[in-house]
C-alpha positions as CSV (number, residue, x, y, z in Angstrom):
1,M,86.7,-70.2,18.8
2,S,83.2,-70.9,17.7
3,I,80.6,-68.2,16.9
4,N,78.5,-69.3,20.0
5,E,81.4,-68.7,22.5
6,A,81.9,-65.0,21.6
7,P,78.4,-63.8,22.7
8,E,78.7,-65.8,25.9
9,N,82.0,-64.1,26.8
10,N,80.6,-60.6,26.1
11,K,77.6,-61.4,28.2
12,S,79.9,-62.5,31.1
13,K,81.9,-59.3,30.8
14,D,78.7,-57.1,30.8
15,T,77.5,-58.9,33.9
16,G,80.8,-58.3,35.7
17,K,80.7,-54.6,34.9
18,N,77.1,-54.3,36.1
19,I,78.0,-56.0,39.4
20,L,81.0,-53.6,39.8
21,I,78.8,-50.6,39.1
22,L,76.2,-51.8,41.6
23,V,78.9,-52.3,44.3
24,L,80.2,-48.8,43.7
25,V,76.7,-47.3,43.9
26,I,76.1,-49.1,47.2
27,L,79.4,-47.8,48.6
28,V,78.6,-44.3,47.5
29,I,75.2,-44.6,49.2
30,I,76.7,-46.0,52.4
31,S,79.4,-43.2,52.5
32,G,76.6,-40.6,52.0
33,I,74.6,-42.0,54.9
34,K,77.7,-42.0,57.1
35,L,78.5,-38.4,56.2
36,Y,74.9,-37.4,56.9
37,R,74.9,-39.0,60.3
38,D,78.3,-37.6,61.2
39,S,77.1,-34.2,60.2
40,K,74.0,-34.5,62.3
41,E,76.0,-35.7,65.3
42,K,78.4,-32.8,64.9
43,E,75.5,-30.4,64.7
44,Q,73.9,-31.9,67.8
45,K,77.2,-31.7,69.7
46,S,77.8,-28.1,68.6
47,E,74.2,-27.3,69.8
48,E,74.8,-28.9,73.2
49,I,78.1,-27.0,73.6
50,L,76.3,-23.8,72.6
51,I,73.5,-24.4,75.1
52,L,76.1,-25.3,77.9
53,S,78.0,-22.1,77.1
54,E,74.8,-20.0,77.3
55,D,73.9,-21.7,80.6
56,N,77.4,-20.9,81.9
57,S,77.1,-17.3,80.8
58,D,73.7,-17.0,82.5
59,L,75.1,-18.5,85.7
60,N,78.0,-16.1,85.7
61,M,75.5,-13.2,85.4
62,R,73.6,-14.6,88.4
63,L,76.8,-15.0,90.3
64,D,77.7,-11.4,89.6
65,S,74.2,-10.2,90.5
66,M,74.1,-12.2,93.8
67,T,77.6,-11.0,94.7
68,F,76.5,-7.4,94.2
69,Q,73.3,-7.9,96.2
70,L,75.3,-9.5,99.0
71,D,77.7,-6.6,99.0
72,L,74.9,-4.1,99.4
73,R,73.5,-6.0,102.4
74,I,77.0,-6.3,104.0
75,Q,77.6,-2.6,103.7
76,E,74.1,-1.7,105.1
77,I,74.3,-4.2,108.0
78,E,77.8,-3.1,108.9
79,N,76.7,0.6,109.0
80,L,73.9,-0.4,111.3
81,G,76.2,-2.4,113.6
82,G,75.0,-5.9,112.7
83,E,76.8,-9.2,112.1
84,V,78.0,-9.9,108.5
85,D,80.3,-12.9,108.9
86,S,77.9,-15.3,107.2
87,L,77.2,-13.0,104.2
88,V,81.0,-12.3,103.8
89,A,81.6,-16.1,103.7
90,I,79.0,-16.7,101.0
91,K,80.2,-13.7,99.0
92,E,83.8,-15.1,99.0
93,Q,82.5,-18.5,97.9
94,L,80.6,-16.9,95.0
95,I,83.6,-14.8,94.0
96,A,85.9,-17.9,94.0
97,E,83.4,-19.8,91.9
98,R,83.1,-16.9,89.4
99,N,86.8,-16.6,89.1
100,S,87.3,-20.4,88.6
101,D,88.6,-21.4,85.1
102,K,87.1,-24.9,85.2
103,K,84.4,-25.8,82.7
104,R,81.2,-26.5,84.5
105,T,79.0,-29.5,83.7
106,A,75.3,-29.3,83.4
107,T,74.9,-30.9,86.8
108,E,77.3,-28.4,88.4
109,I,75.4,-25.5,86.8
110,A,72.1,-26.9,88.1
111,N,73.5,-27.3,91.7
112,L,74.9,-23.7,91.6
113,N,71.6,-22.3,90.4
114,R,69.9,-24.1,93.3
115,K,72.3,-22.6,95.8
116,I,71.8,-19.2,94.4
117,D,68.0,-19.7,94.7
118,G,68.6,-20.6,98.4
119,Y,70.7,-17.4,98.9
120,S,67.8,-15.4,97.5
121,T,65.8,-16.6,100.5
122,L,68.6,-15.6,102.8
123,L,68.7,-12.1,101.3
124,K,65.0,-11.7,102.2
125,E,65.8,-12.6,105.8
126,K,68.6,-10.1,105.9
127,D,66.3,-7.4,104.5
128,N,64.0,-8.0,107.4
129,E,67.0,-7.9,109.7
130,I,68.0,-4.5,108.2
131,I,64.6,-3.1,108.8
132,K,64.8,-4.2,112.5
133,L,68.3,-2.7,112.8
134,R,67.1,0.6,111.4
135,D,64.2,0.7,113.9
136,V,66.6,0.0,116.7
137,N,69.1,2.6,115.6
138,E,66.3,5.2,115.2
139,Q,65.0,4.4,118.6
140,L,68.5,4.6,120.1
141,Y,69.1,7.9,118.3
142,T,65.8,9.3,119.8
143,E,66.7,8.0,123.2
144,N,70.2,9.5,123.1
145,K,68.9,12.8,121.9
146,D,66.4,13.2,124.7
147,L,68.5,11.6,127.4
148,K,69.2,13.7,130.5
149,T,72.4,12.6,132.2
150,T,71.3,13.3,135.7
151,K,72.7,11.3,138.6
152,A,69.3,9.7,139.3
153,E,68.9,8.6,135.7
154,I,72.5,7.1,135.6
155,E,71.7,5.2,138.8
156,E,68.5,3.9,137.2
157,E,70.5,2.7,134.1
158,V,72.9,0.9,136.4
159,V,70.0,-0.8,138.1
160,K,68.6,-1.9,134.7
161,L,72.0,-3.2,133.6
162,N,72.4,-5.2,136.9
163,M,68.9,-6.7,136.3
164,K,69.8,-7.7,132.8
165,K,73.1,-9.2,134.1
166,Q,71.1,-11.2,136.6
167,E,68.7,-12.4,134.0
168,L,71.6,-13.4,131.8
169,E,73.2,-15.3,134.7
170,E,69.9,-17.1,135.3
171,K,69.7,-18.1,131.6
172,V,73.3,-19.4,131.8
173,N,72.4,-21.5,134.8
174,V,69.4,-22.9,133.0
175,A,71.3,-23.6,129.8
176,A,74.1,-25.2,131.7
177,T,71.6,-27.8,133.0
178,L,70.5,-28.8,129.5
179,K,72.2,-31.9,128.1
180,A,71.9,-34.0,125.0
181,E,72.4,-37.7,125.9
182,N,72.4,-41.0,124.0
183,I,73.7,-39.2,120.9
184,Q,73.5,-41.6,117.9
185,I,74.9,-40.9,114.4
186,A,74.0,-43.2,111.5
187,A,74.6,-43.4,107.8
188,V,71.4,-44.0,105.8
189,N,71.6,-45.5,102.3
190,S,69.2,-45.0,99.4
191,R,67.1,-48.0,100.7
192,G,66.7,-46.5,104.2
193,R,69.1,-49.0,105.8
194,E,71.1,-47.5,108.7
195,R,74.7,-48.2,109.7
196,T,76.4,-46.8,112.8
197,D,79.7,-48.7,112.7
198,E,81.0,-47.7,109.3
199,F,80.6,-44.6,107.2
200,R,81.3,-44.7,103.5
201,N,80.0,-42.4,100.7
202,R,78.1,-45.1,98.9
203,Q,76.2,-45.7,102.2
204,L,75.8,-42.0,103.0
205,E,72.7,-40.9,101.1
206,K,71.5,-39.2,104.4
207,L,73.2,-38.4,107.7
208,K,70.9,-39.2,110.7
209,I,71.6,-37.6,114.1
210,S,69.4,-38.5,117.0
211,F,69.5,-37.9,120.8
212,S,67.4,-37.2,123.8
213,L,67.2,-34.3,126.2
214,A,68.2,-35.2,129.7
215,D,65.9,-34.7,132.6
216,N,65.9,-31.0,133.6
217,K,64.1,-29.7,136.6
218,V,65.5,-26.2,136.3
219,A,64.5,-25.1,132.8
220,Q,61.0,-23.7,132.4
221,P,58.7,-25.4,129.8
222,G,58.4,-23.5,126.5
223,T,59.7,-23.2,123.0
224,K,63.3,-23.8,122.3
225,D,65.5,-23.8,119.2
226,I,67.8,-26.8,119.0
227,Y,70.6,-26.4,116.5
228,V,73.0,-29.0,115.0
229,Q,76.3,-28.2,113.4
230,V,78.3,-30.8,111.4
231,F,82.0,-29.9,111.0
232,T,84.2,-31.3,108.2
233,P,87.7,-32.6,109.0
234,N,89.1,-29.1,108.2
235,N,86.7,-27.5,110.7
236,Q,84.2,-26.0,108.3
237,V,80.4,-26.2,109.0
238,I,78.4,-28.2,106.4
239,F,75.4,-26.1,105.4
240,D,72.9,-25.6,102.5
241,V,70.4,-22.8,102.8
242,A,68.2,-24.5,100.2
243,K,67.9,-27.5,102.6
244,G,67.0,-25.6,105.7
245,S,70.4,-24.5,107.0
246,G,70.9,-20.9,108.2
247,T,72.7,-18.8,110.8
248,F,72.4,-18.3,114.5
249,N,74.2,-16.3,117.2
250,I,76.6,-18.1,119.5
251,E,78.8,-16.3,122.1
252,G,78.2,-13.0,120.3
253,R,79.1,-14.1,116.8
254,E,77.1,-15.4,113.9
255,E,77.7,-18.9,112.7
256,F,76.1,-21.3,110.2
257,F,74.0,-24.3,111.4
258,T,73.5,-27.5,109.5
259,A,70.0,-28.3,110.8
260,K,67.5,-26.9,113.3
261,Q,64.3,-27.9,115.1
262,D,61.9,-25.7,117.1
263,I,60.4,-27.7,120.0
264,L,58.1,-27.2,122.9
265,F,60.3,-28.2,125.8
266,D,58.3,-30.1,128.5
267,N,61.1,-32.0,130.4
268,S,59.8,-35.3,129.1
269,Q,63.3,-36.5,127.9
270,Q,62.2,-35.8,124.4
271,Q,63.8,-37.7,121.5
272,L,65.0,-35.6,118.6
273,T,66.1,-36.8,115.2
274,Y,67.7,-34.8,112.4
275,F,68.2,-36.0,108.8
276,Y,70.6,-34.1,106.4
277,E,71.1,-35.0,102.7
278,K,74.4,-33.3,101.6
279,G,73.9,-34.0,97.9
280,S,77.7,-34.6,97.3
281,D,80.4,-36.9,98.6
282,Y,81.9,-36.5,102.0
283,S,85.7,-36.1,102.3
284,T,87.4,-38.8,104.2
285,G,88.3,-38.0,107.8
286,V,86.8,-37.3,111.2
287,Y,83.7,-35.2,111.4
288,T,82.3,-33.5,114.6
289,V,78.6,-33.0,115.4
290,R,77.8,-30.3,118.0
291,I,74.3,-29.6,119.4
292,Y,73.3,-26.2,120.8
293,A,70.4,-24.9,122.9
294,D,70.0,-21.4,124.3
295,G,73.4,-20.4,122.9
296,F,75.4,-23.2,124.6
297,V,76.8,-26.6,123.5
298,I,74.7,-29.3,125.1
299,G,76.4,-32.3,123.4
300,S,78.8,-33.4,120.8
301,K,80.0,-36.6,119.0
302,T,82.4,-37.5,116.2
303,F,82.2,-40.0,113.3
304,E,84.7,-41.0,110.6
305,V,84.1,-41.3,106.8
306,K,86.4,-43.8,105.2
């Protein structure tokens, strides 16, 4: 080996070492960056889980508070002789939701908070009802206290009861003549396109119900409340207080309605249209739509979700 070949071999070895060191440094840097990113992602996920857990805790507190408030109204209204079926139904739903072991998503938490906000409005309505019931009970107490049970007074009460019975019979006759005709049910998609021949969830952004009031020469013109109930295949009324649903009295009991319109009845065969956006998928099966006026069913129709 010559003297010139030895330095060249040493130089080649040094170059190889430098390249190896450079590769190792690069690998260390890449590993460090990956560890840093993994750490950041883990911190972000932990923060999201913590926020979701806090939101769940806050929601559970709201559920407990709303259940307590409902229970107070139920006891008060029961003591005053009012109807509490709708409040009991809501209370049972909230208790079932509170006792559920499933982990709620952010969307589910938002939907439940929106429902609770709607129930707050319902509580205000029930507070007004309680005030009216108290006034009625106080009036009845005063009347009963001062009542003199003479024969003439009893006969007068009988006459009043007969008059009320006659008025009720007249209202029944008027209500019996009301009729919803040409009932149409359509599925409206997100683009506003309507379908009446097929109902599928992807086409059911909104439910459209339209009908006309038949000619009625008996009913007096004036304001009327026209209610619509949509029943699920298992005979439960679809309702959402936050979207305008509520309760009404039918045959002496309180029930939920899906949608409502106040109209000025003028016997002009008025055309009425209702839109309802459920906000969640419909179960498959046959649904029933019932229309009420003056406490009586004036029309019904079914549709099937496939």
